[in-house]
C-alpha positions in Angstrom: 0.0 0.0 0.0 2.8 2.4 0.9 4.5 1.7 -2.4 1.3 2.4 -4.3 0.8 5.7 -2.5 4.4 6.7 -3.1 4.0 6.0 -6.8 0.7 7.9 -7.0 2.3 10.9 -5.2 5.3 10.8 -7.6 2.9 10.8 -10.6 0.8 13.7 -9.2 3.9 15.8 -8.4 5.5 15.2 -11.8 2.2 16.2 -13.5 2.0 19.4 -11.5 5.6 20.3 -12.4 4.9 19.6 -16.0 2.2 22.3 -16.2 3.5 25.6 -17.7 3.5 28.8 -15.6 0.5 31.0 -16.1 -0.5 34.6 -15.3 -2.9 35.1 -12.4 -4.9 37.7 -14.4 -4.7 38.7 -18.1 -6.7 41.2 -20.2 -6.7 41.1 -24.0 -8.4 43.8 -26.0 -8.4 44.5 -29.8 -6.4 47.6 -30.8 -7.9 49.5 -33.7 -5.8 52.7 -33.5 -4.1 52.1 -36.8 -0.8 53.0 -35.2 2.4 51.4 -36.5 4.1 51.5 -33.1 4.3 48.2 -31.2 5.7 47.5 -27.8 6.0 44.6 -25.4 7.8 44.3 -22.1 7.7 43.7 -18.3 7.4 45.8 -15.2 7.9 45.2 -11.4 5.1 43.2 -9.8 5.2 40.4 -12.3 3.5 42.6 -14.9 3.6 42.0 -18.7 2.1 44.5 -21.1 1.9 44.6 -24.9 0.5 47.5 -26.9 -0.8 47.3 -30.5 0.9 43.9 -30.9 0.0 41.4 -33.6 -0.1 37.7 -32.8 2.9 37.3 -35.0 4.8 39.9 -32.8 3.6 38.2 -29.6 4.8 34.8 -30.9 8.2 36.3 -31.8 8.5 37.8 -28.3 7.4 34.6 -26.5 9.7 32.3 -28.5 12.7 34.5 -28.9 12.8 34.9 -32.7 12.3 37.7 -35.1 8.8 38.3 -36.6 10.1 37.4 -40.1 10.9 33.9 -38.7 7.3 33.3 -37.7 5.6 31.6 -40.7 2.3 30.3 -42.0 -0.8 30.7 -39.8 -4.1 32.6 -40.5 -4.2 35.6 -42.8 -4.8 38.0 -39.8 -1.6 36.8 -38.0 0.3 40.1 -38.7 -2.7 42.4 -39.2 -5.0 42.2 -36.2 -3.6 44.1 -33.2 -4.1 43.6 -29.5 -3.4 45.3 -26.2 -2.5 42.9 -23.3 -2.1 43.5 -19.6 -1.2 40.5 -17.5 0.2 39.8 -14.0 2.1 36.8 -12.6 2.3 35.9 -8.9 5.7 37.5 -8.2 6.8 40.9 -6.8 9.8 41.2 -9.1 10.2 42.4 -12.7 10.8 39.3 -14.9 13.3 39.2 -17.7 12.1 38.4 -21.2 13.5 34.8 -20.7 11.5 34.5 -17.4 8.2 35.8 -18.7 8.4 33.9 -22.0 6.8 30.7 -20.7 3.9 32.7 -19.2 3.3 34.5 -22.6 3.5 31.1 -24.4 0.8 29.7 -22.1 -1.4 32.8 -22.5 -1.2 32.5 -26.3 -2.0 28.8 -26.2 -5.0 29.4 -23.9 -6.5 32.6 -25.4 -5.6 32.2 -29.0 -5.7 28.4 -29.1 -2.3 28.7 -30.7 -0.6 25.5 -31.9 2.8 25.6 -33.5 6.1 23.8 -33.9 9.7 24.7 -34.3 11.9 24.1 -37.3 15.4 25.0 -38.5 16.6 25.9 -42.0 20.0 26.9 -43.4 20.1 30.5 -44.7 21.9 33.8 -45.0 22.7 35.4 -41.6 24.9 37.9 -40.0 27.5 36.6 -37.6 28.4 38.8 -34.6 32.0 38.2 -33.5 34.9 39.9 -31.8 37.1 42.2 -33.9 40.9 41.8 -34.1 41.3 44.8 -31.7 39.4 42.9 -29.0 36.1 43.8 -27.3 35.7 47.4 -26.0 32.7 46.8 -23.7 31.9 48.1 -20.3 30.5 45.6 -17.8 27.3 46.6 -16.1 28.0 47.4 -12.4 26.6 44.7 -10.1 23.9 45.8 -7.6 22.8 48.9 -9.6 19.2 49.6 -10.2 17.4 51.4 -13.0 16.0 50.7 -16.5 17.6 47.9 -18.4 17.3 46.8 -22.0 18.3 47.9 -25.4 16.9 50.4 -27.9 17.6 52.6 -30.9 17.3 56.3 -31.6 17.4 58.4 -34.7 18.0 62.1 -34.9 20.4 65.0 -36.0 21.7 62.9 -38.9 22.8 60.1 -36.5 21.6 56.7 -35.6 22.5 55.0 -32.3 22.0 51.8 -30.3 22.1 52.2 -26.5 21.5 49.6 -23.8 22.0 48.8 -20.1 22.7 45.3 -18.8 22.8 44.0 -22.4 23.9 40.5 -23.2 25.4 39.7 -26.6 22.3 37.6 -27.4 20.2 40.7 -26.8 22.4 42.8 -29.0 22.3 40.1 -31.8 18.5 40.0 -31.6 18.3 43.8 -31.7 20.6 44.0 -34.8 18.5 41.3 -36.4 15.4 43.4 -36.0 17.1 46.3 -37.6 18.7 44.5 -40.5 15.9 42.1 -41.4 18.3 39.2 -41.2 19.0 36.7 -38.4 22.1 37.6 -36.4 24.0 34.7 -34.7 26.0 35.5 -31.6 29.5 34.0 -32.0 31.3 36.3 -29.6 31.6 33.9 -26.7 31.0 36.7 -24.3 28.7 35.9 -21.4 28.6 39.1 -19.4 26.1 41.9 -19.2 27.2 45.3 -20.6 26.3 48.9 -20.8 26.9 50.1 -24.3 26.3 52.8 -26.8 27.2 52.8 -30.5 26.5 55.7 -33.0 26.9 56.1 -36.7 25.8 58.5 -39.5 22.6 58.0 -41.3 24.4 58.7 -44.5 27.1 56.1 -44.8 29.0 58.3 -47.2 29.5 60.9 -44.5 30.3 58.6 -41.6 30.7 55.1 -40.3 28.1 52.5 -41.1 26.8 50.3 -38.3 29.3 47.6 -39.3 32.3 50.0 -38.9 30.8 51.6 -35.8 30.5 48.3 -34.1 34.1 47.5 -34.8 35.6 50.8 -33.9 33.4 51.6 -30.9 32.6 48.2 -29.4 35.3 46.0 -30.8 32.8 43.7 -32.4 32.4 42.7 -36.1 29.3 41.9 -38.0 29.8 39.7 -41.1 27.6 38.0 -43.6 27.6 34.2 -43.6 25.5 31.1 -43.6 24.0 29.4 -40.6 21.0 27.7 -39.0 17.9 29.8 -38.7 15.2 28.8 -36.2 11.7 29.4 -37.5 8.3 29.1 -35.8 5.6 27.4 -37.9 2.1 28.3 -36.9 -0.2 25.3 -37.3 -3.4 26.9 -36.2 -4.7 29.9 -34.2 -8.0 31.6 -33.4 -8.8 35.2 -32.7 -8.9 35.9 -28.9 -12.2 37.0 -27.5 -11.8 40.4 -25.7 -12.2 40.7 -22.0 
């Protein structure tokens, strides 16, 4: 009898651990503003918010790929837009990697999303270390404040600036700007504060390729490599709440 109960407890415990994490509360509403600006991110208190985001953009966020690597699915995959506000049972601000399973579970539940991963060989950019060596500033431990990476454009200059940025984050950001997957081959595992700036007119100043090399000691080169893609098998429009 004791053996049977032990086995039953093991099965129940294993099943409970197998369940994906889920938000305590989540609101999804259609966005019909017509805006071209999309955002998604986290805040303290276990909060996740997305504004004017298509299901394609939400899948890309949840599964760590670029939107152009999300394929197939219904015709409205990249046209219908949604606002999402959700909260998990945690006081902290979750990273993108930490919140991803929650968003995946939300999409499966509310959009009845079914998908599978695939890999294909294709043209990519490879992010590596320049001959001069990396010129990166480690993020100070124990400091607080906004973290993440973003781009700005103005006064004839383009720039990328970030706080507590990993090389994977930089590669993903560069992929979003270039429209081509970027593979991190730097071997660097730290978190960095960085800023790189270049001229909008490449004839008058450094391109992003030159700027990365001169200012950060990194190189971005064209090459061939594996590209992860997300294939959408089926999805339904989420009912608003």
